[in-house]
C-alpha angles and dihedrals in degrees: 000000000000116000096018111112119228105249091216090062095053116102114251119237114247096218097073109073143126134206129208124189119196122187126177133238116193090341094308119118112245116189117209095238117207094016100094099095110109131158096207141022120190140159102062094147139131126194125195104212120212139196116224114225123186114224128206133007094283094053090222094133127059123191119201106212117198116245122166138337123246129196130210117235115267111239124199121187130192143152115274116251127197120258133022122304129188089259095051091047091050092047092047090052093048094045093050117067089196094065102060105292130249123350112187126219141189113245118200120195115197124197106208126220104233098214097050101024087225124128110269097180136006139189125200120207111201129210091006123171133168116265101169131026116187128185116203120246119273110228123176090201094057126068097209125128119252112256136192126209121202120194119201133198117206140176097242143321135223135192103244096188 
């Protein structure tokens, strides 16, 4: 039909997303149920690094040869809730070398189609573990909610659909 935009070509809003975190216990996937409510996801970024090489005697040409790929840390932010959740227990274990060390997880970030509420795109971050856990400042003169920010390192990520 003329004049009707193709819904697949419309940009997706960035406010409708979901996050799933799946750890493993004895080789069995264990999703962290109830811990997929975040207010912000950032750090989905890939950089192809290069090595500059001068060519010729006059050094008038520079070739940028590809080397490795680097990934930005994945950052998840949410409001702090009272009590312990599976995510906070996992982060506490990973951040304390006295409690068994690092246990990696797969983190999947879904961007949701607003009209159907179905995932439109998804990225999977493999062998992820928390490397930084920040609690927002507490300020009696400000009426903001308390937030926590969790930064994850991972081996690589792929867009899975």
